[in-house]
N, C-alpha and C positions, 0 to 999 in steps of 0.2 A: 347505447347500441354499439355492437361490435361491427367494424368495417373491415372487410377483407377484399383486397384487389382481386380481380378476376384471374390474374396470372399467378397469384401466390399459391403455394402448395401447403396446405394445412392438414395434418393428419386428423381423421375423425376421432382419434384417441387423445388428441391434445385438448387441454381445457383452457379456454380464453374467457377471462372475466369481462364484466361490463365495461364498455368504452374502449376496448383494445382496437388499435388500428394497425393493419398489416399491409405493407406497401407492395409494389409490383415485384414479382419474381422472388419474393421472400419465401423461405422454407421453414416450417415449424413441424418437427417430427412428433412421433407418438411419445407418450409419457412426459409431456411438457405441460407445465402450468404457468400461465401468463396472468399476472395480476391486473387489477382494474386500471384503465386509462394508460396502459403502456402503448408505446409506438414502436413498431418493428419496421425499419426502413427497407427500401428497395434492395433486393439481393442479399439481405441479411439472412443468416441461418441460425436457428435455435435447435440444437441437437437433442436427442432423447435424454431422459433423466435430468432435465433442467427445470428449476423452479425460479421464476422471476416474481418479485413483489410488485407493488403498485407504482405507477407513474414513472417507470423507467423509459428512457428514450434510447433506442438501439439504432444507430445510424447505418448507412449503406455499407454492405459488404462485411459487417462484423460477423464473427462466428462464435457462438456461445455453446459450451457443453461438449466440445469435441473430445475424442478419446485422448487420454494422456500420452505424451511422448516419453514413455517409460518402458524400458525393455522388460521389466517385470510384469507389465500389464498383460493379462490373459483374457480380457473381455468380461471381467467380473462386474457386477452391478455396483455402481457408484454414482455420485450426483454432483451437480453444480447448483448451489443455492445462492441467489442474489437478493438483496434487500430492496428498499424503496428509493425512488427519486434519484437514481443514478443516471449520469450522462455517459453513454458508451459510444464513442465516436467511430469514424470509419476505420475498417480493417483491424479493429481490436479483436484479439483472440483470448478466450478464457476456457481452459480445459477442465473437465470433470476430474475427479480424484482417481488415484490408483489404490486398489485394495477394496475388498468386499465390504460394502456398507459405508465406506469413507466418503467424505464430501470436500470439495473446494468451496470456500465460503467468501462471499463478498458482501459487505455491509450496505449501508445506505448513504446517499448524498455524495458518492464518489464521482469524480470527474476523470474519466479515462480518455486521454487524447489519442489522436490518430496513431494506429499501429502498435499500441501498447499490448503487452502479452503477460498474462497471468497463468502460470503453469499449474499442474496437478497438485492437489493437497495444500495449496496456499490458503492462508487466512488473512483477509484484508478487512480492516475495521471500517469506520465511518469517516466521512468528510476528508478523504484523501484526494490529492491531485497527482496524477501521473501524466507527465508531459509526453510529447510524441516519442515513440520508439522505446519507451521503458520496457525492460524485459526481466521478468522475475522467474527464476527457476523454481523447481518443486519445493514444497514444504516451507515456504517463506512466510513469516509472520510480519504483517504491517499493522501497527496499532492505529490510532486515530490522528487526524489532522497532520498527516505527513505529506511533504511536498517533494516529489522526485522529479528532477529536471530531465531534459531530453536525453534519451539514450543511456540512462542509468541501467547498469546490469547488476542483478543480484544473484549471488551464488546460492545453491540450494541450502536450506536450513538456516540462513541468516535471518536476523530480526531487525526491523526498523522501528525505533521507539517513537512515541507520540510527540507531535510538534517538531520532529526532526526535519531538516531541509538538506537535500543532497544535490550537489552541483552536477552540471551536465557531463555525461560520458564517464562518470565515475564507475569503477569496477569494484563492487562491494563484495568482499569475501569474509568479512567479520561483521558482527553486530554494529549497527549505527545507534549511538546513544540518543535517548529522547532529549528534546529541548535544545539541541546543539545543531550547528551547521557542519556538514562534512563535505569535503570536496577534494578532487585531485586523483592522480594515479601514480603511486598508490594513494588511496584516500586517507585523509587526515582530518581530525577534528579541528575546526577553525574558530571556535568560540560560540557564544550564546546566539541562538536564533532570535536576536533581540527584536527585529522588525516583525517577524511572524508572531512572537509572543505579545507584543504591544497590540497588533491588529486583532489578536484573539481575546484581548481584554485582560491579560495578566497585569496586575497592578505592579507598582514600582517595587514594593517589598518582595513580591514573589520573584520578580526578575533579578533583584539583588541577591536573593538567597541562591538562585540557580547559578548566577555568575560567581558567587563565592564558592559554590560546590565545584564549578569548573576549575577554578584556580587551585583549590585544595587537591583535586584529582590529578591535575596535570602540571602544576607549577610550584609545588612545595617540595618536590623531591621525596615524597613519602612512598612507602610501600603501599600496595593496594589495600590491605586490611587496615592499616593505620589511617589511610585517606578516607575509607568508608566510615571508620569510627568517628573521625573528626567531622565528616559531612553530616552524620546523624545528629550531631549537636546543634545543627541549624534549625531543627524542629520545624520543617516546612514539608507539607504533604507532597509537593512536586519533587523535592529532593528525596523524600522517602521512596517515591516511585522510581527515581533514577537509581537509588541504591538497590532496590529489589530487582530492577532490570539487569544491573551489572552482576548481581549474585546469581541470577538465573542463566547467565551466558555459558553456552557450551563451546562456542567457537572463538571466544575472545571478542574484543571490541576495538573499534578504530580509536586511535590515540592522536594526540597533538604532535605535529612535526617539531623536532627539537630545533632550536634556533641558536645563533651565535650569541654569546654573552653581550648584554647591553643593547641588542637590537630589538626593535618592535615588529610584531607581526602586522600585516595589513589590517587584520581584524581589530587589533588593539588601537591602531591609528584611527579607525573609522567607527569605533564602538561608542555610541552616544547614549547607551542605556543608563 
């Protein structure tokens, strides 16, 4: 049974599936579809042209499906489409797309912490974690299992590769490579995301192949094409994805900070993979 608080404002043209709960003073506009067993918290707003899958929890004061902050936007029909089992915490904002028929896409099982923002035309995959204050500009791609620490800012059109981890307050203006840790301002690749990969069940052989790929890419002094060619000899599916990700880059990608000869990076000193 659907439960709607007496103070909530729900358009008669909204579609609420079985088991949806709508809290006090929440607003759900027309042309919204809310999947089964979703919870819409107090004062949350779900704007028109938004589709939510099942079992999403939308906390207090979050706003989903607002108009894009894009000077080119002229009121055209566009959508926000959200998958299943997402945690969308207080004051999160996710905008619908700019462009007729376009959509902002958020997958399933994502954890969006307080104040995170996903702008128009972004595509966010599954099982990602965005800490407090993460801000993604328009047209950003986030693959799966990405961890963005607090107040990470993403420039429009950048990409975050799967299983990447980005340190707090990093300003990302180029693609973040999958499987690696990136941190700092300017941001730099810091090594393999070894802890994250172990927790995700990557075996030692897979982690070793990715670590070798990192060393080939950044520490052999090779040109990019030569490095990619040598990486391909590792014959690992995750390395193959890394190579494809690099080849598809339009903005370039974050690289390792150069160090003085003979010195170790902090990541090398602490890397027990």
